[in-house]
DRENDO-1510 file (C-alpha; in Angstrom, 1 decimal, always signed):
<recs>
REC; n; res; u; v; w
REC; 1; MET; +0.6; -34.6; -11.1 .
REC; 2; ASP; +1.8; -36.0; -8.3 .
REC; 3; GLN; +0.7; -35.1; -4.8 .
REC; 4; PHE; +3.4; -32.3; -4.0 .
REC; 5; THR; +2.8; -30.7; -6.9 .
REC; 6; ALA; -1.3; -31.3; -6.3 .
REC; 7; HIS; -0.6; -29.1; -2.6 .
REC; 8; LEU; +2.0; -26.8; -4.2 .
REC; 9; ASP; -0.1; -25.8; -6.6 .
REC; 10; ARG; -3.6; -25.4; -4.5 .
REC; 11; GLY; -1.8; -23.1; -2.2 .
REC; 12; TRP; -1.2; -20.4; -4.2 .
REC; 13; ASP; -4.4; -20.9; -6.2 .
REC; 14; LEU; -6.1; -20.0; -2.2 .
REC; 15; VAL; -3.4; -17.3; -2.3 .
REC; 16; SER; -5.0; -16.0; -5.3 .
REC; 17; ARG; -8.8; -16.1; -3.9 .
REC; 18; GLY; -7.3; -14.8; -0.4 .
REC; 19; ASP; -8.0; -17.9; +1.5 .
REC; 20; TYR; -4.8; -17.8; +3.5 .
REC; 21; ALA; -5.5; -20.1; +6.5 .
REC; 22; GLY; -6.1; -22.6; +3.5 .
REC; 23; ALA; -3.3; -22.0; +2.1 .
REC; 24; LEU; -1.2; -22.6; +4.9 .
REC; 25; ILE; -2.4; -25.9; +5.1 .
REC; 26; SER; -1.5; -27.0; +1.7 .
REC; 27; ALA; +1.9; -25.3; +2.0 .
REC; 28; GLN; +2.6; -26.9; +5.0 .
REC; 29; LYS; +1.7; -30.6; +3.8 .
REC; 30; SER; +3.5; -29.4; +1.0 .
REC; 31; LEU; +6.8; -29.3; +3.1 .
REC; 32; GLU; +6.1; -32.3; +4.9 .
REC; 33; LEU; +5.9; -34.3; +1.4 .
REC; 34; ASP; +9.6; -32.6; +0.9 .
REC; 35; ALA; +11.6; -30.4; +3.9 .
REC; 36; GLU; +14.0; -29.3; +1.2 .
REC; 37; SER; +12.0; -27.8; -1.3 .
REC; 38; PRO; +12.3; -24.0; -2.0 .
REC; 39; GLU; +8.6; -24.1; -4.0 .
REC; 40; ALA; +7.3; -24.8; -0.6 .
REC; 41; HIS; +9.5; -22.5; +1.7 .
REC; 42; ASN; +8.4; -19.7; -0.6 .
REC; 43; LEU; +5.0; -20.0; -1.0 .
REC; 44; LEU; +4.6; -20.3; +3.2 .
REC; 45; GLY; +7.0; -16.8; +3.3 .
REC; 46; PHE; +4.3; -15.2; +1.1 .
REC; 47; ILE; +1.6; -16.6; +3.3 .
REC; 48; HIS; +2.8; -15.1; +6.1 .
REC; 49; GLN; +4.0; -11.9; +4.8 .
REC; 50; ALA; +0.5; -11.2; +3.4 .
REC; 51; GLU; -1.0; -11.9; +6.7 .
REC; 52; GLY; +1.4; -9.0; +7.7 .
REC; 53; ARG; +4.1; -11.8; +9.5 .
REC; 54; ALA; +7.4; -10.2; +8.2 .
REC; 55; GLU; +10.3; -12.2; +10.1 .
REC; 56; ASP; +8.5; -15.4; +9.7 .
REC; 57; ALA; +8.1; -14.4; +5.9 .
REC; 58; LEU; +11.6; -13.4; +5.9 .
REC; 59; ASP; +13.0; -16.8; +7.8 .
REC; 60; HIS; +11.1; -18.8; +4.8 .
REC; 61; TYR; +12.6; -16.9; +2.0 .
REC; 62; ARG; +16.1; -16.8; +3.1 .
REC; 63; GLN; +15.2; -20.8; +3.6 .
REC; 64; ALA; +14.2; -21.1; +0.1 .
REC; 65; ILE; +17.6; -19.3; -1.0 .
REC; 66; ALA; +19.7; -21.2; +0.9 .
REC; 67; ILE; +18.3; -24.5; -1.0 .
REC; 68; ASP; +18.6; -22.5; -4.1 .
REC; 69; GLU; +21.1; -19.9; -4.3 .
REC; 70; THR; +19.6; -18.9; -8.2 .
REC; 71; TYR; +16.1; -18.8; -6.5 .
REC; 72; VAL; +15.1; -15.4; -8.2 .
REC; 73; GLU; +11.4; -15.2; -7.0 .
REC; 74; ALA; +12.5; -15.2; -3.7 .
REC; 75; MET; +14.8; -12.8; -3.8 .
REC; 76; LEU; +12.0; -10.8; -4.7 .
REC; 77; ASN; +10.2; -11.3; -2.6 .
REC; 78; ALA; +12.5; -11.3; +0.4 .
REC; 79; ALA; +13.8; -7.7; -0.5 .
REC; 80; GLU; +9.6; -6.8; -0.5 .
REC; 81; VAL; +10.1; -7.8; +3.0 .
REC; 82; LEU; +13.6; -6.0; +3.7 .
REC; 83; ILE; +12.4; -3.1; +1.7 .
REC; 84; HIS; +8.5; -2.4; +3.0 .
REC; 85; SER; +8.0; -3.9; +6.0 .
REC; 86; LEU; +11.2; -4.1; +7.9 .
REC; 87; ARG; +12.7; -1.1; +6.4 .
REC; 88; ASP; +16.2; -2.7; +6.1 .
REC; 89; LEU; +16.8; -0.8; +3.2 .
REC; 90; ASP; +20.6; -1.4; +2.7 .
REC; 91; ASN; +20.1; -5.7; +3.0 .
REC; 92; GLY; +17.0; -4.7; +0.7 .
REC; 93; LEU; +19.2; -3.6; -2.3 .
REC; 94; ALA; +22.0; -6.2; -1.3 .
REC; 95; MET; +19.2; -8.8; -2.0 .
REC; 96; VAL; +18.0; -6.9; -4.8 .
REC; 97; ASP; +21.2; -7.0; -6.4 .
REC; 98; GLU; +21.8; -10.4; -5.9 .
REC; 99; ALA; +18.6; -11.1; -7.5 .
REC; 100; LEU; +19.0; -8.9; -10.6 .
REC; 101; ASP; +22.0; -11.3; -11.1 .
REC; 102; PHE; +20.5; -14.1; -11.4 .
REC; 103; ALA; +17.5; -12.3; -13.2 .
REC; 104; GLU; +15.6; -13.7; -17.2 .
REC; 105; GLY; +13.3; -11.9; -18.7 .
REC; 106; ASP; +11.6; -8.6; -18.8 .
REC; 107; ASP; +9.5; -9.0; -15.2 .
REC; 108; GLU; +11.8; -10.3; -13.2 .
REC; 109; VAL; +14.4; -7.5; -13.9 .
REC; 110; ALA; +11.3; -5.5; -13.8 .
REC; 111; ASP; +10.4; -6.2; -10.4 .
REC; 112; GLY; +14.0; -6.1; -9.6 .
REC; 113; LEU; +14.3; -2.8; -10.7 .
REC; 114; LEU; +11.4; -1.7; -9.2 .
REC; 115; LEU; +12.1; -3.1; -5.7 .
REC; 116; ARG; +15.7; -0.6; -5.6 .
REC; 117; PHE; +13.4; +2.0; -6.8 .
REC; 118; ASP; +11.0; +1.5; -3.8 .
REC; 119; ALA; +14.5; +1.7; -1.4 .
REC; 120; ILE; +16.3; +4.6; -3.3 .
REC; 121; MET; +12.8; +6.8; -2.6 .
REC; 122; GLN; +12.8; +5.5; +1.1 .
REC; 123; GLN; +15.7; +7.6; +1.0 .
REC; 124; GLY; +15.1; +10.4; -0.3 .
REC; 125; ASP; +17.4; +10.5; -3.1 .
REC; 126; ARG; +14.8; +11.2; -6.2 .
REC; 127; ASP; +17.8; +12.2; -9.0 .
REC; 128; GLY; +18.5; +8.2; -7.7 .
REC; 129; ALA; +15.2; +6.9; -8.0 .
REC; 130; ALA; +14.6; +8.9; -11.4 .
REC; 131; ALA; +17.4; +7.4; -12.8 .
REC; 132; VAL; +16.2; +3.6; -11.7 .
REC; 133; ALA; +12.8; +4.5; -13.3 .
REC; 134; ALA; +14.5; +5.6; -16.6 .
REC; 135; LYS; +15.7; +1.8; -16.8 .
REC; 136; LEU; +12.5; +0.1; -16.3 .
REC; 137; PRO; +11.8; -2.6; -19.0 .
REC; 138; ALA; +8.7; -1.1; -21.4 .
REC; 139; GLY; +7.1; -4.6; -21.5 .
REC; 140; PRO; +5.3; -6.5; -22.7 .
REC; 141; PHE; +5.0; -8.3; -18.7 .
REC; 142; GLU; +3.6; -11.5; -18.2 .
REC; 143; ASN; +2.2; -9.8; -14.6 .
REC; 144; ALA; -0.4; -7.4; -15.3 .
REC; 145; GLN; +0.7; -5.6; -12.3 .
REC; 146; LEU; +4.1; -4.7; -13.8 .
REC; 147; ASP; +2.5; -1.6; -16.0 .
REC; 148; PHE; +1.0; -0.2; -12.8 .
REC; 149; MET; +3.9; -0.3; -10.6 .
REC; 150; ILE; +5.9; +1.4; -13.5 .
REC; 151; GLY; +3.1; +4.1; -14.6 .
REC; 152; ARG; +3.4; +4.5; -10.3 .
REC; 153; ALA; +7.2; +4.8; -10.1 .
REC; 154; LYS; +7.6; +7.7; -13.3 .
REC; 155; PHE; +4.7; +9.7; -12.2 .
REC; 156; GLU; +6.5; +9.9; -9.0 .
REC; 157; THR; +9.6; +11.1; -10.8 .
REC; 158; GLY; +7.5; +13.4; -13.3 .
REC; 159; ASP; +8.1; +11.4; -16.0 .
REC; 160; LEU; +3.8; +12.0; -17.3 .
REC; 161; ASP; +4.0; +10.7; -20.4 .
REC; 162; GLY; +5.4; +7.5; -19.8 .
REC; 163; ALA; +3.2; +7.2; -16.1 .
REC; 164; GLU; +0.0; +8.0; -18.6 .
REC; 165; LYS; +1.5; +5.1; -21.2 .
REC; 166; HIS; +1.5; +2.4; -18.7 .
REC; 167; LEU; -1.4; +3.3; -16.7 .
REC; 168; GLU; -3.2; +3.1; -19.4 .
REC; 169; LEU; -2.3; -0.7; -20.2 .
REC; 170; ALA; -2.8; -0.8; -16.5 .
REC; 171; VAL; -6.4; -0.2; -16.4 .
REC; 172; LYS; -6.9; -2.1; -19.4 .
REC; 173; ARG; -5.1; -5.7; -18.6 .
REC; 174; GLU; -6.2; -5.4; -14.4 .
REC; 175; GLY; -9.6; -4.3; -15.2 .
REC; 176; GLN; -11.0; -3.0; -12.0 .
REC; 177; SER; -7.9; -1.7; -10.2 .
REC; 178; GLY; -8.3; +0.9; -7.8 .
REC; 179; ASP; -4.6; +1.6; -7.8 .
REC; 180; ALA; -4.1; +1.9; -11.7 .
REC; 181; PHE; -7.1; +4.5; -11.8 .
REC; 182; TYR; -5.7; +6.5; -8.7 .
REC; 183; TYR; -3.0; +7.3; -10.7 .
REC; 184; GLN; -4.2; +7.4; -13.5 .
REC; 185; GLY; -7.0; +10.4; -11.7 .
REC; 186; LEU; -3.5; +12.1; -10.2 .
REC; 187; VAL; -1.3; +12.5; -13.7 .
REC; 188; ARG; -4.9; +14.4; -15.3 .
REC; 189; GLU; -4.8; +16.5; -12.6 .
REC; 190; ALA; -1.5; +17.1; -12.8 .
REC; 191; ARG; -2.2; +18.0; -16.7 .
REC; 192; GLY; -5.1; +20.3; -15.6 .
REC; 193; ASP; -7.7; +18.2; -16.2 .
REC; 194; LEU; -9.8; +18.2; -13.3 .
REC; 195; ARG; -12.7; +16.5; -15.1 .
REC; 196; GLY; -10.7; +13.5; -16.3 .
REC; 197; ALA; -9.2; +13.4; -12.7 .
REC; 198; THR; -12.2; +13.1; -11.2 .
REC; 199; LEU; -14.1; +10.7; -13.0 .
REC; 200; ALA; -10.5; +8.1; -12.0 .
REC; 201; PHE; -11.0; +9.1; -8.6 .
REC; 202; LEU; -14.4; +8.4; -9.0 .
REC; 203; GLN; -13.5; +4.9; -10.5 .
REC; 204; ALA; -10.6; +4.1; -7.9 .
REC; 205; ARG; -13.0; +4.3; -5.1 .
REC; 206; GLU; -15.7; +2.2; -6.9 .
REC; 207; ALA; -12.6; -0.3; -7.1 .
REC; 208; ASP; -11.4; +0.5; -4.2 .
REC; 209; LEU; -14.9; -0.4; -1.6 .
REC; 210; ASN; -15.4; -3.6; -4.2 .
REC; 211; ALA; -11.6; -5.5; -3.5 .
REC; 212; PRO; -10.7; -7.8; -0.8 .
REC; 213; LYS; -10.0; -6.2; +2.7 .
REC; 214; PRO; -6.1; -7.2; +3.8 .
REC; 215; PRO; -6.7; -10.7; +6.3 .
REC; 216; TRP; -6.0; -9.0; +9.6 .
REC; 217; SER; -8.4; -6.5; +8.9 .
REC; 218; LEU; -10.4; -5.6; +12.0 .
REC; 219; SER; -14.0; -5.8; +12.3 .
REC; 220; ALA; -15.4; -2.3; +13.0 .
REC; 221; VAL; -16.1; -2.4; +16.2 .
REC; 222; ASN; -12.6; -3.5; +17.0 .
REC; 223; PHE; -11.2; -0.2; +14.8 .
REC; 224; GLU; -13.3; +2.2; +16.5 .
REC; 225; ARG; -11.5; +1.7; +20.0 .
REC; 226; ARG; -7.9; +1.5; +18.2 .
REC; 227; VAL; -9.3; +5.3; +16.7 .
REC; 228; GLN; -10.7; +6.1; +20.2 .
REC; 229; ASN; -7.7; +5.4; +21.6 .
REC; 230; ALA; -5.1; +7.5; +19.0 .
REC; 231; VAL; -7.4; +10.0; +19.5 .
REC; 232; ARG; -6.3; +9.9; +23.2 .
REC; 233; LYS; -3.2; +10.1; +22.6 .
REC; 234; LEU; -3.1; +13.1; +20.4 .
REC; 235; PRO; -0.9; +16.0; +22.2 .
REC; 236; THR; -3.3; +18.4; +24.0 .
REC; 237; ALA; -3.0; +21.2; +21.4 .
REC; 238; LEU; -4.2; +19.1; +19.2 .
REC; 239; ALA; -6.8; +17.4; +21.0 .
REC; 240; GLU; -8.4; +20.2; +22.2 .
REC; 241; THR; -9.3; +20.8; +18.2 .
REC; 242; ILE; -11.8; +18.1; +18.0 .
REC; 243; ASP; -12.9; +17.8; +21.5 .
REC; 244; GLY; -16.5; +17.2; +21.6 .
REC; 245; ALA; -16.4; +16.8; +17.7 .
REC; 246; LEU; -18.2; +13.9; +16.2 .
REC; 247; VAL; -16.1; +11.1; +15.1 .
REC; 248; VAL; -17.3; +8.9; +12.6 .
REC; 249; VAL; -15.7; +5.8; +11.2 .
REC; 250; SER; -16.6; +4.5; +7.5 .
REC; 251; ASP; -14.8; +2.4; +4.9 .
REC; 252; ILE; -14.3; +5.3; +2.3 .
REC; 253; PRO; -14.9; +8.9; +1.4 .
REC; 254; GLY; -18.0; +8.8; -0.7 .
REC; 255; PRO; -18.9; +9.4; -3.9 .
REC; 256; GLU; -20.2; +13.2; -3.1 .
REC; 257; VAL; -17.0; +14.4; -1.3 .
REC; 258; VAL; -14.9; +12.7; -4.4 .
REC; 259; ALA; -16.7; +14.4; -6.8 .
REC; 260; GLU; -15.6; +18.2; -4.4 .
REC; 261; GLY; -12.2; +17.0; -4.5 .
REC; 262; VAL; -11.5; +15.3; -1.4 .
REC; 263; ASP; -8.4; +12.4; -2.2 .
REC; 264; PRO; -10.1; +9.1; -2.5 .
REC; 265; HIS; -7.6; +7.3; -0.6 .
REC; 266; ILE; -7.6; +10.1; +2.4 .
REC; 267; GLY; -7.1; +8.3; +5.7 .
REC; 268; VAL; -9.3; +11.2; +7.5 .
REC; 269; LEU; -10.9; +13.9; +6.9 .
REC; 270; ILE; -11.5; +17.1; +9.3 .
REC; 271; ASP; -14.8; +18.9; +9.0 .
REC; 272; ASP; -17.2; +21.2; +9.9 .
REC; 273; LEU; -14.1; +23.8; +10.7 .
REC; 274; GLN; -15.5; +26.5; +13.1 .
REC; 275; ASP; -14.1; +29.7; +14.7 .
REC; 276; ALA; -13.5; +30.1; +18.8 .
REC; 277; GLY; -17.3; +31.0; +19.1 .
REC; 278; GLY; -18.7; +27.4; +17.4 .
REC; 279; GLN; -19.3; +29.7; +13.9 .
REC; 280; PRO; -18.6; +28.0; +10.6 .
REC; 281; VAL; -15.0; +29.3; +9.3 .
REC; 282; ALA; -14.5; +28.5; +5.5 .
REC; 283; VAL; -10.4; +28.7; +5.6 .
REC; 284; GLU; -7.8; +26.4; +7.1 .
REC; 285; GLY; -5.5; +28.6; +9.3 .
REC; 286; GLN; -8.5; +30.4; +10.3 .
REC; 287; ALA; -10.4; +27.9; +12.2 .
REC; 288; GLU; -10.1; +26.7; +16.3 .
REC; 289; ARG; -11.9; +23.6; +16.3 .
REC; 290; ALA; -13.7; +21.0; +14.1 .
REC; 291; GLY; -17.2; +20.0; +14.8 .
REC; 292; ARG; -16.5; +16.2; +12.3 .
REC; 293; VAL; -13.7; +13.9; +12.3 .
REC; 294; PHE; -14.1; +10.9; +9.5 .
REC; 295; VAL; -11.6; +8.2; +9.9 .
REC; 296; TYR; -11.7; +6.2; +6.6 .
REC; 297; GLN; -10.8; +2.7; +7.8 .
REC; 298; ARG; -9.7; +1.1; +4.4 .
REC; 299; ASN; -7.4; +4.0; +3.4 .
REC; 300; VAL; -5.6; +3.5; +7.0 .
REC; 301; GLU; -5.0; -0.3; +6.6 .
REC; 302; ARG; -3.6; +0.3; +3.2 .
REC; 303; TRP; -0.5; +2.5; +4.6 .
REC; 304; ALA; +0.0; -0.5; +7.3 .
REC; 305; ASP; +1.6; -3.8; +7.2 .
REC; 306; ASN; -0.2; -5.9; +9.7 .
REC; 307; ALA; -3.4; -5.1; +12.8 .
REC; 308; SER; -0.7; -4.4; +15.6 .
REC; 309; GLU; +0.2; -1.3; +13.0 .
REC; 310; LEU; -3.2; +0.5; +12.8 .
REC; 311; GLU; -3.6; +2.0; +16.0 .
REC; 312; ASP; +0.1; +4.2; +15.3 .
REC; 313; GLU; -0.9; +4.6; +11.8 .
REC; 314; ILE; -4.3; +6.3; +13.0 .
REC; 315; LEU; -2.1; +9.1; +15.2 .
REC; 316; LYS; +0.3; +9.6; +12.6 .
REC; 317; THR; -2.5; +10.2; +10.3 .
REC; 318; LEU; -4.8; +12.5; +13.3 .
REC; 319; GLU; -1.4; +14.4; +13.8 .
REC; 320; HIS; -1.1; +14.9; +9.9 .
REC; 321; GLU; -4.6; +16.0; +8.9 .
REC; 322; LEU; -5.0; +17.8; +11.9 .
REC; 323; SER; -1.4; +20.1; +11.3 .
REC; 324; VAL; -2.5; +20.7; +7.9 .
REC; 325; THR; -6.1; +22.1; +9.3 .
REC; 326; PHE; -4.8; +23.8; +12.6 .
REC; 327; PRO; -0.9; +25.0; +11.5 .
REC; 328; GLN; -1.0; +27.3; +14.0 .
REC; 329; LEU; -0.7; +24.4; +16.2 .
REC; 330; ALA; +1.5; +21.4; +14.3 .
REC; 331; PRO; +4.5; +20.8; +16.3 .
REC; 332; LYS; +7.9; +22.8; +15.6 .
</recs>
C-alpha cells in the first residue's frame, strides 16, 4: 500500500470512529500527496459535512466532481448537502439526476432515489414522493443503512408492509440502531399494536442513549445557556405560560415517560399543567400555565446541522410544544 492510500484509508477509518479531527489530518496529508485526487476531496467534504460546515463540504465535493465527472459518490454527497443542509432543492435534485445517470448497482440507485424522495417531500409533494418510494430497489444492499432509509420512506408514504419488511432487515443488520427501532415503533403504532410500539420505542431510547453525540455537541452548561436564551425570545403570551416553571435539561426522555406514551424523540415536554390558580389540570387546552418544562438535548441536536443552529431549533421546538399545549395562545 502506498503512502497516499494509507492516509486515505486511515482517514475513513477515523471517520467511522467519530474522530473527525484525526481524519482531517489524514485527509489533508493525502491531498498534499495528490492535489488532484477526487477521493481526497471527497473525504475532506465528508469530514466538513459531519462537522456541520456545509459550504466547505460542498466546495470539496464540487472539486472532486470537477476532477472526475463520473464520481457518483461525490455527486450523492453534494446532493445531500444541498438538500438537507442548505435546502437548495432545485440544485440538489439536479445533482441527483446527474448522479443517477452514472449510478451502478442497487446501492447507488437507492441512495440517489432516497435523496430525490427527501427533496420532493420537502416540496410538499407527497404523491410524487410516493411514486419515487415505489421505484426503490428491493436489495439486498451492501450499505446496511439503506434498509432503514427505505423503510422510513415507505412508512412516510403509507406503505406499512414495505416499511415493516425493510425495518426488520435494518434492525437485524444494524443491531443497535435507534432510528430503525423508532420507525419500527411507528409502524406498530399505526397497526394498533401499542404494546409492541412501546417496546420498540424503549429499544430506540436505549440505542440513542448509547450512540455517539455529534462532534459539535455542546457541553450541558453551554446547552442550558442556549435554552435560557431561547426562552427569553418566546412571544410574550407563550412565555407567560412557563413563567416561574422549573426548566430541566436532560439528554433524552426517561424510560418511565416513554413507557407512558411519550415520543422518545420529542425535543421538549411540557408537564405539570395548571389553571390560573395553580391547580392541576389534566387536559391540554384547558390549562393556563405549566409547572415543568423538560428540554432534551440529544433530541434537539438531532434536528440541527451544527451548533450555530441549536438556539433557533430550541426556540422553534418550544414554540411548537407550547402552542400545542396552550392552543388558545398559538400564533394565528
